[in-house]
C-alpha positions in Angstrom: 173.7 142.7 43.1 171.1 141.9 46.0 172.9 143.8 48.5 172.7 147.2 46.4 168.9 146.2 45.9 168.4 145.8 49.4 170.3 149.1 49.7 168.1 150.5 47.2 164.8 149.5 48.8 166.0 150.9 52.5 166.5 154.0 50.8 162.8 154.3 48.9 161.6 153.1 52.3 163.4 155.7 54.3 162.8 158.9 51.9 159.0 158.2 51.5 159.1 157.8 55.5 160.4 161.4 55.2 158.1 162.7 53.1 154.8 161.4 55.1 156.8 163.2 58.3 157.0 166.3 56.5 153.6 166.4 55.5 151.8 165.6 58.6 153.9 168.1 60.3 152.4 170.8 58.0 156.1 171.4 56.4 157.7 173.2 59.6 161.2 172.8 59.5 163.9 173.0 62.2 167.4 173.7 61.5 169.4 170.6 61.5 166.8 168.7 61.2 166.1 165.9 58.2 163.2 167.6 57.2 165.3 171.3 57.3 167.8 169.5 55.0 165.1 167.3 52.5 163.6 170.8 52.2 166.7 172.0 50.6 165.7 169.8 47.3 162.3 171.6 46.7 162.4 173.4 43.5 161.1 177.1 43.7 158.8 177.8 40.7 159.3 181.5 41.4 161.6 183.5 38.7 164.8 184.9 40.2 164.5 188.2 41.4 160.9 187.8 42.2 160.4 185.5 45.6 157.6 185.9 47.4 156.7 184.1 50.3 153.7 184.8 51.5 150.6 183.0 50.2 147.6 183.1 48.5 145.8 186.1 50.4 145.6 189.8 49.4 148.9 190.2 50.6 150.3 187.6 47.6 147.4 189.1 44.9 148.6 192.8 45.5 152.2 191.7 45.2 151.7 189.0 42.1 149.6 191.0 39.8 151.4 193.7 37.6 147.5 195.0 37.0 146.7 196.6 40.5 146.1 199.8 40.7 145.7 201.9 44.1 142.6 204.7 44.0 144.2 208.1 44.8 142.5 210.5 46.6 142.5 214.6 44.3 145.3 216.6 45.7 146.1 220.1 45.6 148.0 221.3 42.5 149.3 224.1 40.4 151.7 225.9 39.0 153.4 228.8 37.5 152.4 231.5 35.1 155.9 232.9 33.9 156.8 236.2 31.6 159.6 238.3 30.6 160.8 241.8 28.7 164.1 242.6 27.8 163.6 246.6 28.3 160.5 249.2 27.5 160.6 252.6 25.3 159.3 255.1 27.5 156.1 257.0 26.5 155.5 259.9 25.8 152.3 259.3 28.3 151.4 257.2 30.5 152.1 253.5 29.0 151.9 249.8 28.9 153.1 246.5 27.3 151.9 243.2 27.6 154.8 240.5 29.1 156.2 238.1 26.8 154.8 234.7 27.5 151.9 236.0 29.6 149.5 237.7 26.8 152.9 238.8 24.0 153.6 236.5 21.6 155.9 238.0 19.2 159.4 238.9 21.2 160.6 239.8 24.4 161.8 242.9 23.5 158.4 244.3 25.2 159.2 247.8 23.4 156.1 248.8 21.7 154.7 249.5 24.4 151.6 252.4 24.8 148.2 253.3 26.2 146.4 250.4 23.7 148.7 247.9 24.2 146.8 244.6 24.9 146.0 241.1 24.4 143.6 239.3 23.3 144.9 235.2 23.8 146.8 234.9 27.2 147.6 232.2 29.1 144.8 229.4 29.5 143.7 228.1 32.0 143.4 223.9 32.6 141.3 223.2 35.4 139.1 226.0 37.8 141.3 226.9 40.4 142.7 230.4 41.5 145.5 232.9 40.0 147.3 235.1 42.5 150.6 235.7 44.9 151.7 237.8 41.9 155.9 238.9 41.8 157.8 241.4 39.6 161.4 241.8 39.3 162.8 244.1 37.4 165.8 246.5 37.2 165.2 250.5 36.3 164.2 253.8 36.9 160.8 254.6 38.1 159.3 258.2 39.0 156.4 256.9 40.4 155.2 256.1 43.9 152.2 253.6 45.0 149.1 255.1 44.5 146.9 252.4 45.4 145.3 252.7 41.7 145.7 250.4 39.0 146.3 251.1 35.4 145.6 254.2 33.0 144.5 256.4 35.7 147.6 255.5 38.0 150.7 257.5 38.7 152.7 254.4 39.9 156.2 253.2 37.9 156.2 249.7 37.1 153.0 248.4 38.1 151.7 245.3 37.2 148.0 244.0 35.6 146.4 240.7 35.9 143.0 240.3 33.5 141.3 237.3 33.1 140.0 236.8 29.8 136.9 234.8 29.6 135.5 232.5 26.9 132.6 234.5 26.7 134.6 237.4 25.3 134.0 239.3 28.6 137.2 240.5 30.3 137.5 240.6 34.3 140.3 243.1 35.7 141.5 241.1 38.8 142.8 242.8 42.3 146.0 240.8 42.0 148.7 243.2 41.3 151.8 245.4 43.2 154.1 248.6 41.9 157.8 248.9 42.3 157.4 252.1 42.8 160.2 254.6 42.7 163.9 253.7 41.6 167.3 255.1 40.2 168.6 252.5 37.8 168.7 249.4 40.5 167.5 246.7 40.8 163.4 246.3 42.5 161.1 243.8 43.2 157.4 244.2 44.4 155.0 241.5 45.0 151.2 240.5 46.0 150.9 237.5 48.3 150.0 238.7 51.5 146.3 239.9 50.4 144.1 236.4 50.0 141.4 238.1 49.3 143.2 239.2 45.7 143.0 235.5 45.1 141.1 235.6 41.7 138.9 232.1 40.8 139.5 231.3 37.3 137.5 228.2 35.7 138.9 225.8 32.5 138.7 228.0 29.4 139.5 231.2 30.8 142.6 233.4 30.2 144.7 235.2 31.8 147.2 238.2 30.9 149.7 240.5 32.7 150.4 244.3 31.2 152.7 246.1 32.8 152.1 250.0 33.4 154.8 252.5 33.2 155.2 256.5 33.4 157.4 259.0 31.3 160.9 258.9 32.1 160.6 255.7 33.7 163.2 253.4 32.2 162.8 249.4 32.9 164.8 245.9 32.1 165.3 242.8 32.4 161.5 242.7 33.7 160.3 239.1 35.0 157.0 238.1 36.2 155.2 235.0 38.3 152.2 234.4 39.0 150.9 231.5 41.0 148.1 229.3 39.9 146.2 226.9 42.0 143.6 224.1 41.9 141.0 223.8 44.1 142.4 227.5 46.0 145.4 228.9 47.6 
């Protein structure tokens, strides 16, 4: 019994000496030493899967706080405004239809086109920026080439017109436009992506509509229009 007590007392003395040594050395431990072996018995209070080995400096603070927020610089944004029409009716005179999704809200049939086809409600602009880079795809027959004019006075077939409706009730006809031109029951495409001067400024609260102009004898189906929107500019 005395021998066991002496052995236990010796073990306690050796353990105390080891702890004093670890403390004096700052906790540094080399592989294969007594301090290395003892360190394996030290309890790690970090939860499983979240072991942080850095001290309590800035790096530890950023890692341990779930509420840390990094400030973000404003970056350009935007998106696309898209619309379509299944088909159009050839009018007796030059006419237009508003594109479904870009001012027309009842149906994508778009067969009610006429000279007075228009809309008072368009796609809302969420924040100030620019619109531009329109593209049009369709299948059909066009009888008139692009003549450099937009709207009722033009004779171009399959011509897109982009208007901006302002919150005060006024309207601006933008310079954004392209014309499908002459075709014979074929897939056709046009776009206005090279004229940066056609990019049109818009502000929050503005609305945008698209009108598709055509002539007697024109026939189009599967009309698809895409207009780009950028903040703050392209």
